[in-house]
DSSP file (Angstrom, degrees, kcal/mol; ACC not computed):
  #  RESIDUE AA STRUCTURE BP1 BP2  ACC     N-H-->O    O-->H-N    N-H-->O    O-->H-N    TCO  KAPPA ALPHA  PHI   PSI    X-CA   Y-CA   Z-CA
    1    1 A M              0   0    0      0, 0.0     5,-0.0     0, 0.0     2,-0.0   0.000 360.0 360.0 360.0 130.2   80.8  104.7  115.9
    2    2 A S     >  -     0   0    0      1,-0.1     4,-1.8     4,-0.0     5,-0.2  -0.240 360.0-115.2 -69.8 162.9   82.7  104.0  112.7
    3    3 A A  H  > S+     0   0    0      1,-0.2     4,-2.6     2,-0.2     5,-0.2   0.906 117.4  55.9 -66.5 -38.2   84.3  100.7  111.9
    4    4 A K  H  > S+     0   0    0      1,-0.2     4,-2.2     2,-0.2    -1,-0.2   0.931 110.1  44.8 -59.5 -44.0   87.8  102.5  112.0
    5    5 A S  H  > S+     0   0    0      2,-0.2     4,-2.0     1,-0.2    -1,-0.2   0.781 111.2  53.1 -76.5 -22.6   87.1  103.7  115.5
    6    6 A K  H  X S+     0   0    0     -4,-1.8     4,-2.0     2,-0.2    -1,-0.2   0.881 109.4  49.4 -70.5 -36.6   85.8  100.3  116.6
    7    7 A V  H  X S+     0   0    0     -4,-2.6     4,-2.8     2,-0.2     5,-0.2   0.956 111.6  49.2 -66.0 -48.6   89.0   98.6  115.3
    8    8 A L  H  X S+     0   0    0     -4,-2.2     4,-1.5     1,-0.2    -1,-0.2   0.870 109.5  50.1 -58.5 -39.7   91.0  101.1  117.1
    9    9 A A  H  X S+     0   0    0     -4,-2.0     4,-1.1     2,-0.2    -1,-0.2   0.914 110.2  52.8 -67.0 -36.1   89.2  100.7  120.4
   10   10 A Y  H  < S+     0   0    0     -4,-2.0     3,-0.4     1,-0.2    -2,-0.2   0.922 111.6  43.6 -57.0 -47.5   89.6   96.9  120.0
   11   11 A L  H  < S+     0   0    0     -4,-2.8    55,-0.5     1,-0.2    -1,-0.2   0.732 110.7  57.3 -77.8 -13.5   93.3   97.1  119.6
   12   12 A S  H  < S+     0   0    0     -4,-1.5    -1,-0.2    -5,-0.2    -2,-0.2   0.658  80.5 108.5 -83.6 -18.0   93.6   99.7  122.4
   13   13 A K  S  < S-     0   0    0     -4,-1.1     5,-0.1    -3,-0.4    -3,-0.0  -0.202  71.1-129.4 -66.0 153.3   92.0   97.6  125.2
   14   14 A D        +     0   0    0      3,-0.1    -1,-0.1     2,-0.0     4,-0.1   0.347  69.7 108.0 -86.9   3.9   94.2   96.2  127.9
   15   15 A S  S    S-     0   0    0      2,-0.1     3,-0.4     1,-0.1     0, 0.0  -0.287  83.7-106.8 -80.2 167.9   93.2   92.5  127.9
   16   16 A A  S    S+     0   0    0      1,-0.3     2,-1.0     2,-0.1     3,-0.2   0.767 111.4  67.9 -65.7 -28.8   95.4   89.8  126.5
   17   17 A Y        +     0   0    0      1,-0.2    -1,-0.3     3,-0.0    -2,-0.1  -0.426  57.2 121.7 -96.3  59.6   93.2   89.5  123.4
   18   18 A N        +     0   0    0     -2,-1.0    48,-0.4    -3,-0.4     2,-0.3   0.081  44.6 102.6-106.0  19.6   93.8   92.7  121.8
   19   19 A T        -     0   0    0     -3,-0.2     2,-0.4    46,-0.1    46,-0.2  -0.753  53.1-157.4 -98.9 153.5   95.1   91.4  118.5
   20   20 A L  B     -A   64   0A   0     44,-2.2    44,-2.5    -2,-0.3    -2,-0.0  -0.981   5.9-150.8-139.0 121.7   93.0   91.3  115.4
   21   21 A T     >  -     0   0    0     -2,-0.4     4,-2.5    42,-0.2     5,-0.2  -0.527  30.9-115.3 -83.3 155.7   93.2   89.3  112.3
   22   22 A P  H  > S+     0   0    0      0, 0.0     4,-1.7     0, 0.0     5,-0.2   0.915 116.5  54.7 -53.5 -46.1   92.0   90.6  108.9
   23   23 A T  H  > S+     0   0    0      1,-0.2     4,-2.0     2,-0.2     5,-0.2   0.855 107.3  48.7 -51.8 -41.4   89.3   88.0  108.9
   24   24 A K  H  >>S+     0   0    0      2,-0.2     4,-2.8     1,-0.2     5,-0.7   0.893 107.4  55.8 -71.7 -41.6   88.0   89.0  112.2
   25   25 A M  H  X5S+     0   0    0     -4,-2.5     6,-1.5     1,-0.2     4,-1.1   0.895 111.2  45.6 -57.1 -37.5   88.0   92.7  111.1
   26   26 A Q  H  X5S+     0   0    0     -4,-1.7     4,-0.6     4,-0.2    -2,-0.2   0.899 121.1  36.7 -76.4 -41.9   85.8   91.7  108.1
   27   27 A S  H  <5S+     0   0    0     -4,-2.0    -2,-0.2    -5,-0.2    -3,-0.2   0.944 126.1  32.0 -81.3 -46.1   83.4   89.5  110.1
   28   28 A V  H  <5S+     0   0    0     -4,-2.8    -3,-0.2    -5,-0.2    -2,-0.1   0.937 133.4  25.8 -79.6 -41.5   83.0   91.4  113.5
   29   29 A F  H  <<S-     0   0    0     -4,-1.1    -3,-0.2    -5,-0.7    -1,-0.2   0.415  99.8-121.9-112.1   6.2   83.4   95.0  112.4
   30   30 A G     <  +     0   0    0     -4,-0.6     2,-0.5    -6,-0.3    -4,-0.2   0.841  49.0 163.9  64.9  36.6   82.2   94.8  108.7
   31   31 A V        -     0   0    0     -6,-1.5    -1,-0.2     1,-0.2    -2,-0.1  -0.785  24.3-167.3 -89.0 123.9   85.4   96.1  107.2
   32   32 A A  S    S+     0   0    0     -2,-0.5    -1,-0.2     1,-0.3    -6,-0.1   0.797  83.1  26.8 -81.8 -29.5   85.6   95.4  103.6
   33   33 A N     >  -     0   0    0      1,-0.1     4,-1.6    -8,-0.1    -1,-0.3  -0.783  66.0-177.8-131.5  83.7   89.3   96.3  103.2
   34   34 A P  H  > S+     0   0    0      0, 0.0     4,-2.1     0, 0.0     5,-0.2   0.822  81.6  56.5 -58.4 -34.4   91.2   95.8  106.5
   35   35 A S  H  > S+     0   0    0      1,-0.2     4,-2.4     2,-0.2     5,-0.2   0.939 105.5  53.0 -61.1 -43.8   94.6   97.0  105.1
   36   36 A A  H  > S+     0   0    0     -3,-0.2     4,-2.1     1,-0.2    -1,-0.2   0.905 109.8  46.9 -57.9 -42.0   93.0  100.2  104.1
   37   37 A V  H  X S+     0   0    0     -4,-1.6     4,-2.3     1,-0.2    -1,-0.2   0.921 113.1  47.8 -65.9 -42.6   91.6  100.8  107.6
   38   38 A I  H  X S+     0   0    0     -4,-2.1     4,-1.9     1,-0.2    -1,-0.2   0.841 111.3  52.6 -70.0 -30.9   94.9   99.9  109.3
   39   39 A N  H  X S+     0   0    0     -4,-2.4     4,-2.1    -5,-0.2    -1,-0.2   0.901 108.7  50.2 -73.7 -34.6   96.7  102.3  106.8
   40   40 A E  H  X S+     0   0    0     -4,-2.1     4,-1.4    -5,-0.2    -2,-0.2   0.948 111.5  48.1 -63.5 -46.5   94.3  105.1  107.7
   41   41 A L  H  <>S+     0   0    0     -4,-2.3     5,-1.9     1,-0.2    -2,-0.2   0.853 111.8  49.2 -61.0 -35.5   95.0  104.5  111.4
   42   42 A R  H ><5S+     0   0    0     -4,-1.9     3,-1.7     1,-0.2    -1,-0.2   0.880 106.7  56.3 -74.5 -36.2   98.8  104.5  110.8
   43   43 A N  H 3<5S+     0   0    0     -4,-2.1    -1,-0.2     1,-0.3    -2,-0.2   0.783 102.0  56.8 -61.3 -27.5   98.4  107.7  108.8
   44   44 A E  T 3<5S-     0   0    0     -4,-1.4    -1,-0.3    -5,-0.2    -2,-0.2   0.499 129.6 -98.8 -86.0  -2.8   96.8  109.2  111.9
   45   45 A G  T < 5S+     0   0    0     -3,-1.7     2,-0.4     1,-0.3    -3,-0.2   0.478  74.1 143.8 103.1   6.8  100.0  108.3  113.9
   46   46 A H      < -     0   0    0     -5,-1.9     2,-1.2     1,-0.1    -1,-0.3  -0.660  50.8-132.5 -76.8 128.5   98.9  105.1  115.5
   47   47 A A        +     0   0    0     20,-0.4    20,-3.3    -2,-0.4     2,-0.6  -0.693  38.5 168.5 -87.8  92.7  101.8  102.4  115.8
   48   48 A I  E     -B   66   0A   0     -2,-1.2    18,-0.2    18,-0.2     2,-0.2  -0.950  15.0-162.0-114.7 120.7  100.0   99.3  114.5
   49   49 A Y  E     -B   65   0A   0     16,-2.4    16,-2.1    -2,-0.6     2,-0.5  -0.642  13.2-140.7 -99.4 153.1  102.2   96.3  113.7
   50   50 A F  E     +B   64   0A   0     -2,-0.2     2,-0.3    14,-0.2    14,-0.2  -0.955  30.4 176.7-119.6 112.4  101.4   93.3  111.5
   51   51 A N  E     -B   63   0A   0     12,-2.5    12,-2.5    -2,-0.5     2,-0.4  -0.783  17.0-156.5-117.1 156.9  102.8   90.1  113.0
   52   52 A S  E     +B   62   0A   0     -2,-0.3     2,-0.3    10,-0.3    10,-0.2  -0.960  13.8 169.9-129.0 147.7  102.8   86.4  112.2
   53   53 A R  E     -B   61   0A   0      8,-2.3     8,-3.0    -2,-0.4     2,-0.5  -0.988  30.4-119.8-149.9 160.0  103.2   83.3  114.3
   54   54 A V  E     -B   60   0A   0     -2,-0.3     6,-0.2     6,-0.2    -2,-0.0  -0.916  27.6-136.4-107.9 129.4  102.8   79.6  113.9
   55   55 A T    >   -     0   0    0      4,-3.0     3,-2.4    -2,-0.5    -1,-0.0  -0.120  31.1 -97.9 -75.4 169.9  100.3   77.8  116.1
   56   56 A A  T 3  S+     0   0    0      1,-0.3    -1,-0.1     2,-0.1    -2,-0.0   0.726 125.9  56.7 -65.8 -15.8  101.0   74.5  117.8
   57   57 A S  T 3  S-     0   0    0      2,-0.1    -1,-0.3     0, 0.0     3,-0.1   0.397 123.3-106.4 -92.8   6.3   99.1   72.7  115.0
   58   58 A G  S <  S+     0   0    0     -3,-2.4     2,-0.3     1,-0.3    -2,-0.1   0.465  73.2 139.8  87.3   3.5  101.5   74.3  112.4
   59   59 A E        -     0   0    0      1,-0.0    -4,-3.0    -5,-0.0     2,-0.6  -0.595  50.4-130.4 -81.3 139.6   99.1   76.9  111.0
   60   60 A K  E     - B   0  54A   0     -2,-0.3     2,-0.5    -6,-0.2    -6,-0.2  -0.828  24.4-170.3 -93.8 124.2  100.4   80.3  110.3
   61   61 A V  E     - B   0  53A   0     -8,-3.0    -8,-2.3    -2,-0.6     2,-0.4  -0.947   5.0-163.4-114.3 123.8   98.3   83.1  111.7
   62   62 A S  E     + B   0  52A   0     -2,-0.5     2,-0.3   -10,-0.2   -10,-0.3  -0.867  19.0 165.9-108.6 142.5   98.9   86.8  110.9
   63   63 A Y  E     - B   0  51A   0    -12,-2.5   -12,-2.5    -2,-0.4     2,-0.3  -0.962  32.4-117.6-151.6 162.2   97.4   89.6  113.0
   64   64 A Y  E     +AB  20  50A   0    -44,-2.5   -44,-2.2    -2,-0.3     2,-0.3  -0.816  29.7 177.8-100.9 139.7   97.4   93.3  113.8
   65   65 A R  E     - B   0  49A   0    -16,-2.1   -16,-2.4    -2,-0.3     2,-0.5  -0.982  28.3-123.6-138.5 156.3   98.4   94.7  117.1
   66   66 A L  E     + B   0  48A   0    -55,-0.5   -18,-0.2   -48,-0.4     2,-0.2  -0.872  44.2 163.1 -98.3 129.9   98.8   98.3  118.5
   67   67 A G        -     0   0    0    -20,-3.3   -20,-0.4    -2,-0.5    -1,-0.0  -0.537  41.9 -87.7-131.1-166.9  102.2   98.9  120.0
   68   68 A T        -     0   0    0     -2,-0.2   -22,-0.0   -22,-0.1     2,-0.0  -0.950  46.5-117.4-109.8 127.0  104.7  101.5  121.1
   69   69 A P        -     0   0    0      0, 0.0     2,-0.1     0, 0.0   -22,-0.0  -0.339  30.0-122.8 -61.6 140.7  107.0  102.8  118.4
   70   70 A T     >  -     0   0    0      1,-0.1     4,-1.9    -2,-0.0     5,-0.2  -0.376  23.7-106.6 -79.3 168.3  110.7  102.1  118.9
   71   71 A K  H  > S+     0   0    0      1,-0.2     4,-2.3     2,-0.2     5,-0.1   0.806 120.7  57.9 -61.4 -27.7  113.3  104.8  119.1
   72   72 A R  H  > S+     0   0    0      2,-0.2     4,-2.2     1,-0.2    -1,-0.2   0.896 105.7  47.2 -67.1 -45.2  114.5  103.8  115.7
   73   73 A V  H  > S+     0   0    0      2,-0.2     4,-2.3     1,-0.2    -2,-0.2   0.916 113.2  49.7 -69.2 -40.9  111.1  104.4  114.1
   74   74 A I  H  X S+     0   0    0     -4,-1.9     4,-2.2     1,-0.2    -2,-0.2   0.917 109.8  51.0 -61.4 -46.1  110.7  107.8  115.8
   75   75 A A  H  X S+     0   0    0     -4,-2.3     4,-2.6     2,-0.2    -1,-0.2   0.914 109.7  50.5 -57.4 -43.1  114.1  108.8  114.7
   76   76 A A  H  X S+     0   0    0     -4,-2.2     4,-1.9     1,-0.2    -2,-0.2   0.917 110.0  50.6 -54.7 -45.2  113.2  107.8  111.1
   77   77 A G  H  X S+     0   0    0     -4,-2.3     4,-2.2     2,-0.2    -2,-0.2   0.898 111.3  45.7 -58.7 -49.6  110.2  109.8  111.3
   78   78 A I  H  X S+     0   0    0     -4,-2.2     4,-2.3     1,-0.2    -1,-0.2   0.890 111.6  53.1 -62.7 -45.3  112.0  113.0  112.6
   79   79 A A  H  X S+     0   0    0     -4,-2.6     4,-1.8     1,-0.2    -1,-0.2   0.866 109.0  50.8 -64.0 -37.5  114.7  112.6  109.9
   80   80 A A  H  X S+     0   0    0     -4,-1.9     4,-0.6    -5,-0.2    -2,-0.2   0.895 110.3  48.5 -66.7 -39.5  112.0  112.4  107.2
   81   81 A L  H  <>S+     0   0    0     -4,-2.2     5,-2.8     1,-0.2     3,-0.5   0.886 112.0  49.3 -63.3 -42.5  110.4  115.5  108.4
   82   82 A R  H ><5S+     0   0    0     -4,-2.3     3,-0.9     1,-0.2    -2,-0.2   0.817 105.0  56.9 -69.0 -32.5  113.7  117.3  108.5
   83   83 A S  H 3<5S+     0   0    0     -4,-1.8    -1,-0.2     1,-0.2    -2,-0.2   0.646 104.0  53.3 -72.3 -17.0  114.6  116.3  105.1
   84   84 A Q  T 3<5S-     0   0    0     -4,-0.6    -1,-0.2    -3,-0.5    -2,-0.2   0.458 122.3-108.3 -89.1  -3.9  111.4  117.9  103.8
   85   85 A G  T < 5S+     0   0    0     -3,-0.9    -3,-0.2     1,-0.3     2,-0.2   0.593  76.6 133.9  86.4  15.1  112.4  121.1  105.6
   86   86 A K      < -     0   0    0     -5,-2.8     2,-0.4    -6,-0.1    -1,-0.3  -0.589  60.3-111.4 -95.8 157.4  109.7  120.7  108.3
   87   87 A R        -     0   0    0     -2,-0.2     3,-0.1     1,-0.1    -1,-0.0  -0.747  16.3-157.3 -83.1 132.2  110.1  121.2  112.0
   88   88 A A  S    S+     0   0    0     -2,-0.4     2,-0.3     1,-0.2    -1,-0.1   0.765  79.4  29.0 -82.2 -25.3  109.9  118.0  114.0
   89   89 A F              0   0    0    -11,-0.1    -1,-0.2    -3,-0.0     0, 0.0  -0.973 360.0 360.0-135.6 153.2  109.0  119.8  117.2
   90   90 A A              0   0    0     -2,-0.3    -1,-0.0    -3,-0.1    -3,-0.0   0.499 360.0 360.0 -70.6 360.0  107.3  123.1  118.0
């Protein structure tokens, strides 16, 4: 199983701990460039978001999560396809 598929499997699981920091991607999955792997997954159509939060100790933590695209994101994608003269639906 490739590192990219391992990252996707981790983000896809149903438990509460399905977020992944770039550091964890490097240490656990051996990913040299986490943003490149995420970019490949996004290009395949996965809705992966990059969020940040501040912990109780005041430390800023950034992480990736797999989510559901909003209607606005889907509408923007359809508009982009149509502006290129492509059909959005079969």
